[in-house]
PDB file of N, CA, C and O in Angstrom:
ATOM      1  N   MET A   1      -0.795   3.490  18.897  1.00  0.00           N
ATOM      2  CA  MET A   1      -0.821   4.134  17.602  1.00  0.00           C
ATOM      3  C   MET A   1       0.617   4.448  17.183  1.00  0.00           C
ATOM      4  O   MET A   1       1.409   4.941  17.986  1.00  0.00           O
ATOM      5  N   ALA A   2       0.934   4.172  15.972  1.00  0.00           N
ATOM      6  CA  ALA A   2       2.297   4.347  15.473  1.00  0.00           C
ATOM      7  C   ALA A   2       2.703   5.817  15.413  1.00  0.00           C
ATOM      8  O   ALA A   2       3.854   6.150  15.692  1.00  0.00           O
ATOM      9  N   CYS A   3       1.777   6.693  15.054  1.00  0.00           N
ATOM     10  CA  CYS A   3       2.101   8.125  14.968  1.00  0.00           C
ATOM     11  C   CYS A   3       2.550   8.661  16.321  1.00  0.00           C
ATOM     12  O   CYS A   3       3.511   9.425  16.409  1.00  0.00           O
ATOM     13  N   ARG A   4       1.857   8.262  17.353  1.00  0.00           N
ATOM     14  CA  ARG A   4       2.204   8.726  18.705  1.00  0.00           C
ATOM     15  C   ARG A   4       3.591   8.224  19.112  1.00  0.00           C
ATOM     16  O   ARG A   4       4.362   8.961  19.726  1.00  0.00           O
ATOM     17  N   ASP A   5       3.906   6.985  18.777  1.00  0.00           N
ATOM     18  CA  ASP A   5       5.217   6.425  19.109  1.00  0.00           C
ATOM     19  C   ASP A   5       6.338   7.124  18.346  1.00  0.00           C
ATOM     20  O   ASP A   5       7.398   7.400  18.907  1.00  0.00           O
ATOM     21  N   ILE A   6       6.103   7.409  17.067  1.00  0.00           N
ATOM     22  CA  ILE A   6       7.115   8.097  16.268  1.00  0.00           C
ATOM     23  C   ILE A   6       7.338   9.507  16.805  1.00  0.00           C
ATOM     24  O   ILE A   6       8.475   9.962  16.923  1.00  0.00           O
ATOM     25  N   GLU A   7       6.241  10.195  17.128  1.00  0.00           N
ATOM     26  CA  GLU A   7       6.354  11.548  17.678  1.00  0.00           C
ATOM     27  C   GLU A   7       7.089  11.537  19.020  1.00  0.00           C
ATOM     28  O   GLU A   7       7.870  12.444  19.309  1.00  0.00           O
ATOM     29  N   ARG A   8       6.845  10.533  19.819  1.00  0.00           N
ATOM     30  CA  ARG A   8       7.519  10.420  21.119  1.00  0.00           C
ATOM     31  C   ARG A   8       9.030  10.252  20.926  1.00  0.00           C
ATOM     32  O   ARG A   8       9.816  10.850  21.659  1.00  0.00           O
ATOM     33  N   VAL A   9       9.436   9.446  19.949  1.00  0.00           N
ATOM     34  CA  VAL A   9      10.862   9.256  19.664  1.00  0.00           C
ATOM     35  C   VAL A   9      11.488  10.566  19.187  1.00  0.00           C
ATOM     36  O   VAL A   9      12.597  10.911  19.595  1.00  0.00           O
ATOM     37  N   CYS A  10      10.780  11.290  18.326  1.00  0.00           N
ATOM     38  CA  CYS A  10      11.290  12.582  17.837  1.00  0.00           C
ATOM     39  C   CYS A  10      11.465  13.576  18.976  1.00  0.00           C
ATOM     40  O   CYS A  10      12.482  14.266  19.053  1.00  0.00           O
ATOM     41  N   LYS A  11      10.478  13.650  19.857  1.00  0.00           N
ATOM     42  CA  LYS A  11      10.562  14.569  20.990  1.00  0.00           C
ATOM     43  C   LYS A  11      11.744  14.224  21.877  1.00  0.00           C
ATOM     44  O   LYS A  11      12.495  15.107  22.289  1.00  0.00           O
ATOM     45  N   ARG A  12      11.911  12.946  22.170  1.00  0.00           N
ATOM     46  CA  ARG A  12      13.035  12.531  23.018  1.00  0.00           C
ATOM     47  C   ARG A  12      14.370  12.884  22.380  1.00  0.00           C
ATOM     48  O   ARG A  12      15.300  13.299  23.070  1.00  0.00           O
ATOM     49  N   PHE A  13      14.468  12.721  21.068  1.00  0.00           N
ATOM     50  CA  PHE A  13      15.711  13.052  20.381  1.00  0.00           C
ATOM     51  C   PHE A  13      16.018  14.538  20.481  1.00  0.00           C
ATOM     52  O   PHE A  13      17.150  14.919  20.781  1.00  0.00           O
ATOM     53  N   PHE A  14      15.018  15.382  20.233  1.00  0.00           N
ATOM     54  CA  PHE A  14      15.250  16.816  20.268  1.00  0.00           C
ATOM     55  C   PHE A  14      15.540  17.324  21.667  1.00  0.00           C
ATOM     56  O   PHE A  14      16.388  18.200  21.840  1.00  0.00           O
ATOM     57  N   TRP A  15      14.861  16.797  22.658  1.00  0.00           N
ATOM     58  CA  TRP A  15      15.023  17.329  24.012  1.00  0.00           C
ATOM     59  C   TRP A  15      16.222  16.733  24.733  1.00  0.00           C
ATOM     60  O   TRP A  15      16.932  17.456  25.433  1.00  0.00           O
ATOM     61  N   ALA A  16      16.465  15.453  24.586  1.00  0.00           N
ATOM     62  CA  ALA A  16      17.488  14.810  25.400  1.00  0.00           C
ATOM     63  C   ALA A  16      18.683  14.314  24.606  1.00  0.00           C
ATOM     64  O   ALA A  16      19.746  14.101  25.189  1.00  0.00           O
ATOM     65  N   GLY A  17      18.552  14.122  23.303  1.00  0.00           N
ATOM     66  CA  GLY A  17      19.630  13.518  22.530  1.00  0.00           C
ATOM     67  C   GLY A  17      19.793  12.079  22.975  1.00  0.00           C
ATOM     68  O   GLY A  17      18.841  11.300  22.916  1.00  0.00           O
ATOM     69  N   THR A  18      20.966  11.721  23.412  1.00  0.00           N
ATOM     70  CA  THR A  18      21.187  10.362  23.906  1.00  0.00           C
ATOM     71  C   THR A  18      21.042  10.282  25.418  1.00  0.00           C
ATOM     72  O   THR A  18      21.084   9.189  25.983  1.00  0.00           O
ATOM     73  N   ASN A  19      20.872  11.415  26.080  1.00  0.00           N
ATOM     74  CA  ASN A  19      20.739  11.442  27.537  1.00  0.00           C
ATOM     75  C   ASN A  19      19.263  11.402  27.901  1.00  0.00           C
ATOM     76  O   ASN A  19      18.551  12.382  27.680  1.00  0.00           O
ATOM     77  N   ALA A  20      18.795  10.302  28.448  1.00  0.00           N
ATOM     78  CA  ALA A  20      17.382  10.132  28.783  1.00  0.00           C
ATOM     79  C   ALA A  20      17.040  10.732  30.143  1.00  0.00           C
ATOM     80  O   ALA A  20      15.877  10.688  30.543  1.00  0.00           O
ATOM     81  N   ASP A  21      18.008  11.291  30.867  1.00  0.00           N
ATOM     82  CA  ASP A  21      17.763  11.840  32.196  1.00  0.00           C
ATOM     83  C   ASP A  21      17.126  13.221  32.166  1.00  0.00           C
ATOM     84  O   ASP A  21      16.665  13.696  33.204  1.00  0.00           O
ATOM     85  N   THR A  22      17.085  13.878  31.019  1.00  0.00           N
ATOM     86  CA  THR A  22      16.564  15.247  30.940  1.00  0.00           C
ATOM     87  C   THR A  22      15.093  15.268  30.558  1.00  0.00           C
ATOM     88  O   THR A  22      14.651  16.183  29.864  1.00  0.00           O
ATOM     89  N   LYS A  23      14.347  14.300  30.987  1.00  0.00           N
ATOM     90  CA  LYS A  23      12.938  14.183  30.636  1.00  0.00           C
ATOM     91  C   LYS A  23      12.150  15.388  31.173  1.00  0.00           C
ATOM     92  O   LYS A  23      12.228  15.706  32.360  1.00  0.00           O
ATOM     93  N   GLY A  24      11.400  16.047  30.299  1.00  0.00           N
ATOM     94  CA  GLY A  24      10.544  17.139  30.711  1.00  0.00           C
ATOM     95  C   GLY A  24      11.231  18.483  30.828  1.00  0.00           C
ATOM     96  O   GLY A  24      10.618  19.425  31.331  1.00  0.00           O
ATOM     97  N   LYS A  25      12.468  18.620  30.392  1.00  0.00           N
ATOM     98  CA  LYS A  25      13.184  19.885  30.507  1.00  0.00           C
ATOM     99  C   LYS A  25      13.415  20.485  29.125  1.00  0.00           C
ATOM    100  O   LYS A  25      14.556  20.692  28.710  1.00  0.00           O
ATOM    101  N   CYS A  26      12.343  20.757  28.429  1.00  0.00           N
ATOM    102  CA  CYS A  26      12.471  21.284  27.077  1.00  0.00           C
ATOM    103  C   CYS A  26      12.480  22.811  27.116  1.00  0.00           C
ATOM    104  O   CYS A  26      11.894  23.426  28.007  1.00  0.00           O
ATOM    105  N   MET A  27      13.143  23.399  26.152  1.00  0.00           N
ATOM    106  CA  MET A  27      13.250  24.846  26.071  1.00  0.00           C
ATOM    107  C   MET A  27      12.115  25.458  25.254  1.00  0.00           C
ATOM    108  O   MET A  27      11.758  26.618  25.462  1.00  0.00           O
ATOM    109  N   VAL A  28      11.548  24.687  24.328  1.00  0.00           N
ATOM    110  CA  VAL A  28      10.499  25.173  23.438  1.00  0.00           C
ATOM    111  C   VAL A  28       9.414  24.106  23.353  1.00  0.00           C
ATOM    112  O   VAL A  28       9.709  22.910  23.353  1.00  0.00           O
ATOM    113  N   ALA A  29       8.170  24.540  23.282  1.00  0.00           N
ATOM    114  CA  ALA A  29       7.050  23.606  23.178  1.00  0.00           C
ATOM    115  C   ALA A  29       7.084  22.886  21.834  1.00  0.00           C
ATOM    116  O   ALA A  29       7.533  23.445  20.833  1.00  0.00           O
ATOM    117  N   TRP A  30       6.608  21.647  21.817  1.00  0.00           N
ATOM    118  CA  TRP A  30       6.644  20.842  20.602  1.00  0.00           C
ATOM    119  C   TRP A  30       5.848  21.471  19.450  1.00  0.00           C
ATOM    120  O   TRP A  30       6.318  21.414  18.314  1.00  0.00           O
ATOM    121  N   PRO A  31       4.676  22.063  19.679  1.00  0.00           N
ATOM    122  CA  PRO A  31       3.976  22.700  18.556  1.00  0.00           C
ATOM    123  C   PRO A  31       4.796  23.810  17.891  1.00  0.00           C
ATOM    124  O   PRO A  31       4.655  24.041  16.690  1.00  0.00           O
ATOM    125  N   VAL A  32       5.639  24.491  18.645  1.00  0.00           N
ATOM    126  CA  VAL A  32       6.505  25.521  18.066  1.00  0.00           C
ATOM    127  C   VAL A  32       7.588  24.869  17.207  1.00  0.00           C
ATOM    128  O   VAL A  32       7.912  25.376  16.133  1.00  0.00           O
ATOM    129  N   VAL A  33       8.139  23.769  17.660  1.00  0.00           N
ATOM    130  CA  VAL A  33       9.166  23.055  16.904  1.00  0.00           C
ATOM    131  C   VAL A  33       8.590  22.532  15.593  1.00  0.00           C
ATOM    132  O   VAL A  33       9.274  22.518  14.569  1.00  0.00           O
ATOM    133  N   ALA A  34       7.331  22.101  15.629  1.00  0.00           N
ATOM    134  CA  ALA A  34       6.708  21.499  14.457  1.00  0.00           C
ATOM    135  C   ALA A  34       6.217  22.534  13.434  1.00  0.00           C
ATOM    136  O   ALA A  34       5.747  22.158  12.360  1.00  0.00           O
ATOM    137  N   ARG A  35       6.320  23.807  13.749  1.00  0.00           N
ATOM    138  CA  ARG A  35       5.922  24.847  12.795  1.00  0.00           C
ATOM    139  C   ARG A  35       6.892  24.905  11.631  1.00  0.00           C
ATOM    140  O   ARG A  35       8.051  24.512  11.766  1.00  0.00           O
ATOM    141  N   PRO A  36       6.425  25.395  10.480  1.00  0.00           N
ATOM    142  CA  PRO A  36       7.343  25.620   9.352  1.00  0.00           C
ATOM    143  C   PRO A  36       8.394  26.664   9.714  1.00  0.00           C
ATOM    144  O   PRO A  36       8.176  27.497  10.594  1.00  0.00           O
ATOM    145  N   CYS A  37       9.510  26.616   9.044  1.00  0.00           N
ATOM    146  CA  CYS A  37      10.615  27.545   9.321  1.00  0.00           C
ATOM    147  C   CYS A  37      10.209  29.003   9.132  1.00  0.00           C
ATOM    148  O   CYS A  37      10.659  29.873   9.877  1.00  0.00           O
ATOM    149  N   VAL A  38       9.370  29.273   8.149  1.00  0.00           N
ATOM    150  CA  VAL A  38       8.962  30.658   7.895  1.00  0.00           C
ATOM    151  C   VAL A  38       8.081  31.210   9.006  1.00  0.00           C
ATOM    152  O   VAL A  38       7.910  32.424   9.110  1.00  0.00           O
ATOM    153  N   LEU A  39       7.522  30.339   9.834  1.00  0.00           N
ATOM    154  CA  LEU A  39       6.694  30.770  10.960  1.00  0.00           C
ATOM    155  C   LEU A  39       7.433  30.686  12.283  1.00  0.00           C
ATOM    156  O   LEU A  39       6.814  30.786  13.343  1.00  0.00           O
ATOM    157  N   GLY A  40       8.753  30.502  12.240  1.00  0.00           N
ATOM    158  CA  GLY A  40       9.549  30.507  13.460  1.00  0.00           C
ATOM    159  C   GLY A  40       9.816  29.152  14.078  1.00  0.00           C
ATOM    160  O   GLY A  40      10.358  29.082  15.181  1.00  0.00           O
ATOM    161  N   GLY A  41       9.455  28.081  13.410  1.00  0.00           N
ATOM    162  CA  GLY A  41       9.701  26.739  13.928  1.00  0.00           C
ATOM    163  C   GLY A  41      10.928  26.121  13.301  1.00  0.00           C
ATOM    164  O   GLY A  41      11.698  26.794  12.616  1.00  0.00           O
ATOM    165  N   LEU A  42      11.103  24.840  13.539  1.00  0.00           N
ATOM    166  CA  LEU A  42      12.237  24.116  12.969  1.00  0.00           C
ATOM    167  C   LEU A  42      11.856  23.345  11.702  1.00  0.00           C
ATOM    168  O   LEU A  42      12.724  22.765  11.050  1.00  0.00           O
ATOM    169  N   GLY A  43      10.596  23.333  11.355  1.00  0.00           N
ATOM    170  CA  GLY A  43      10.169  22.648  10.142  1.00  0.00           C
ATOM    171  C   GLY A  43      10.012  21.151  10.293  1.00  0.00           C
ATOM    172  O   GLY A  43       9.960  20.432   9.295  1.00  0.00           O
ATOM    173  N   VAL A  44       9.936  20.664  11.529  1.00  0.00           N
ATOM    174  CA  VAL A  44       9.738  19.231  11.759  1.00  0.00           C
ATOM    175  C   VAL A  44       8.289  18.898  11.416  1.00  0.00           C
ATOM    176  O   VAL A  44       7.375  19.627  11.803  1.00  0.00           O
ATOM    177  N   LEU A  45       8.079  17.810  10.697  1.00  0.00           N
ATOM    178  CA  LEU A  45       6.734  17.427  10.290  1.00  0.00           C
ATOM    179  C   LEU A  45       5.864  17.086  11.493  1.00  0.00           C
ATOM    180  O   LEU A  45       6.313  16.454  12.449  1.00  0.00           O
ATOM    181  N   ASN A  46       4.622  17.515  11.422  1.00  0.00           N
ATOM    182  CA  ASN A  46       3.630  17.068  12.381  1.00  0.00           C
ATOM    183  C   ASN A  46       3.139  15.720  11.861  1.00  0.00           C
ATOM    184  O   ASN A  46       2.401  15.663  10.878  1.00  0.00           O
ATOM    185  N   ILE A  47       3.541  14.655  12.506  1.00  0.00           N
ATOM    186  CA  ILE A  47       3.287  13.297  12.021  1.00  0.00           C
ATOM    187  C   ILE A  47       1.794  13.016  11.896  1.00  0.00           C
ATOM    188  O   ILE A  47       1.371  12.370  10.938  1.00  0.00           O
ATOM    189  N   ARG A  48       0.998  13.482  12.831  1.00  0.00           N
ATOM    190  CA  ARG A  48      -0.439  13.199  12.791  1.00  0.00           C
ATOM    191  C   ARG A  48      -1.102  13.872  11.584  1.00  0.00           C
ATOM    192  O   ARG A  48      -1.896  13.249  10.880  1.00  0.00           O
ATOM    193  N   LEU A  49      -0.771  15.146  11.352  1.00  0.00           N
ATOM    194  CA  LEU A  49      -1.351  15.840  10.205  1.00  0.00           C
ATOM    195  C   LEU A  49      -0.856  15.245   8.889  1.00  0.00           C
ATOM    196  O   LEU A  49      -1.614  15.139   7.924  1.00  0.00           O
ATOM    197  N   PHE A  50       0.400  14.865   8.856  1.00  0.00           N
ATOM    198  CA  PHE A  50       0.962  14.248   7.666  1.00  0.00           C
ATOM    199  C   PHE A  50       0.275  12.915   7.379  1.00  0.00           C
ATOM    200  O   PHE A  50       0.026  12.581   6.221  1.00  0.00           O
ATOM    201  N   ASN A  51      -0.027  12.162   8.416  1.00  0.00           N
ATOM    202  CA  ASN A  51      -0.729  10.890   8.277  1.00  0.00           C
ATOM    203  C   ASN A  51      -2.123  11.106   7.703  1.00  0.00           C
ATOM    204  O   ASN A  51      -2.550  10.367   6.816  1.00  0.00           O
ATOM    205  N   ILE A  52      -2.831  12.108   8.199  1.00  0.00           N
ATOM    206  CA  ILE A  52      -4.167  12.411   7.685  1.00  0.00           C
ATOM    207  C   ILE A  52      -4.091  12.806   6.212  1.00  0.00           C
ATOM    208  O   ILE A  52      -4.915  12.378   5.404  1.00  0.00           O
ATOM    209  N   ALA A  53      -3.094  13.629   5.869  1.00  0.00           N
ATOM    210  CA  ALA A  53      -2.938  14.056   4.478  1.00  0.00           C
ATOM    211  C   ALA A  53      -2.661  12.869   3.556  1.00  0.00           C
ATOM    212  O   ALA A  53      -3.227  12.785   2.465  1.00  0.00           O
ATOM    213  N   LEU A  54      -1.801  11.960   3.985  1.00  0.00           N
ATOM    214  CA  LEU A  54      -1.487  10.794   3.152  1.00  0.00           C
ATOM    215  C   LEU A  54      -2.691   9.873   2.988  1.00  0.00           C
ATOM    216  O   LEU A  54      -2.930   9.348   1.901  1.00  0.00           O
ATOM    217  N   HIS A  55      -3.444   9.678   4.060  1.00  0.00           N
ATOM    218  CA  HIS A  55      -4.647   8.846   3.957  1.00  0.00           C
ATOM    219  C   HIS A  55      -5.673   9.491   3.032  1.00  0.00           C
ATOM    220  O   HIS A  55      -6.312   8.803   2.237  1.00  0.00           O
ATOM    221  N   SER A  56      -5.830  10.798   3.133  1.00  0.00           N
ATOM    222  CA  SER A  56      -6.773  11.505   2.260  1.00  0.00           C
ATOM    223  C   SER A  56      -6.353  11.385   0.806  1.00  0.00           C
ATOM    224  O   SER A  56      -7.188  11.170  -0.073  1.00  0.00           O
ATOM    225  N   ARG A  57      -5.072  11.521   0.557  1.00  0.00           N
ATOM    226  CA  ARG A  57      -4.575  11.400  -0.820  1.00  0.00           C
ATOM    227  C   ARG A  57      -4.805   9.988  -1.355  1.00  0.00           C
ATOM    228  O   ARG A  57      -5.168   9.802  -2.516  1.00  0.00           O
ATOM    229  N   TRP A  58      -4.589   9.006  -0.497  1.00  0.00           N
ATOM    230  CA  TRP A  58      -4.804   7.616  -0.913  1.00  0.00           C
ATOM    231  C   TRP A  58      -6.261   7.387  -1.306  1.00  0.00           C
ATOM    232  O   TRP A  58      -6.539   6.741  -2.315  1.00  0.00           O
ATOM    233  N   LEU A  59      -7.193   7.918  -0.507  1.00  0.00           N
ATOM    234  CA  LEU A  59      -8.615   7.769  -0.828  1.00  0.00           C
ATOM    235  C   LEU A  59      -8.953   8.506  -2.119  1.00  0.00           C
ATOM    236  O   LEU A  59      -9.724   8.004  -2.937  1.00  0.00           O
ATOM    237  N   TRP A  60      -8.382   9.692  -2.307  1.00  0.00           N
ATOM    238  CA  TRP A  60      -8.622  10.456  -3.526  1.00  0.00           C
ATOM    239  C   TRP A  60      -8.087   9.707  -4.748  1.00  0.00           C
ATOM    240  O   TRP A  60      -8.758   9.649  -5.779  1.00  0.00           O
ATOM    241  N   LEU A  61      -6.887   9.135  -4.641  1.00  0.00           N
ATOM    242  CA  LEU A  61      -6.307   8.398  -5.760  1.00  0.00           C
ATOM    243  C   LEU A  61      -7.134   7.158  -6.100  1.00  0.00           C
ATOM    244  O   LEU A  61      -7.278   6.817  -7.275  1.00  0.00           O
ATOM    245  N   GLN A  62      -7.668   6.494  -5.106  1.00  0.00           N
ATOM    246  CA  GLN A  62      -8.510   5.333  -5.367  1.00  0.00           C
ATOM    247  C   GLN A  62      -9.769   5.732  -6.136  1.00  0.00           C
ATOM    248  O   GLN A  62     -10.234   4.995  -7.006  1.00  0.00           O
ATOM    249  N   ARG A  63     -10.305   6.880  -5.815  1.00  0.00           N
ATOM    250  CA  ARG A  63     -11.536   7.339  -6.487  1.00  0.00           C
ATOM    251  C   ARG A  63     -11.248   7.835  -7.916  1.00  0.00           C
ATOM    252  O   ARG A  63     -12.024   7.568  -8.835  1.00  0.00           O
ATOM    253  N   VAL A  64     -10.152   8.543  -8.093  1.00  0.00           N
ATOM    254  CA  VAL A  64      -9.839   9.147  -9.392  1.00  0.00           C
ATOM    255  C   VAL A  64      -9.218   8.143 -10.350  1.00  0.00           C
ATOM    256  O   VAL A  64      -9.595   8.087 -11.520  1.00  0.00           O
ATOM    257  N   ASP A  65      -8.278   7.357  -9.869  1.00  0.00           N
ATOM    258  CA  ASP A  65      -7.536   6.437 -10.726  1.00  0.00           C
ATOM    259  C   ASP A  65      -7.870   5.009 -10.310  1.00  0.00           C
ATOM    260  O   ASP A  65      -7.516   4.576  -9.214  1.00  0.00           O
ATOM    261  N   GLY A  66      -8.540   4.293 -11.174  1.00  0.00           N
ATOM    262  CA  GLY A  66      -8.952   2.925 -10.859  1.00  0.00           C
ATOM    263  C   GLY A  66      -7.806   1.930 -10.792  1.00  0.00           C
ATOM    264  O   GLY A  66      -7.950   0.860 -10.200  1.00  0.00           O
ATOM    265  N   ASP A  67      -6.665   2.268 -11.392  1.00  0.00           N
ATOM    266  CA  ASP A  67      -5.531   1.360 -11.384  1.00  0.00           C
ATOM    267  C   ASP A  67      -4.780   1.536 -10.106  1.00  0.00           C
ATOM    268  O   ASP A  67      -3.774   0.862  -9.883  1.00  0.00           O
TER     269      ASP A  67
END
């Protein structure tokens, strides 16, 4: 699944940067990082939820607008 692969790349970037040896040594859990800034997170998009929202919008647009 593409969402899982994209999320995996994001996690690796935040936790290790360019150093791949620090696997599994994160300071904060990913759900906390993905929270909005006003809730104490970094505001990183939750790719899976964003994907669901975009698919839902696409279905809604198909139903509402025939063009």
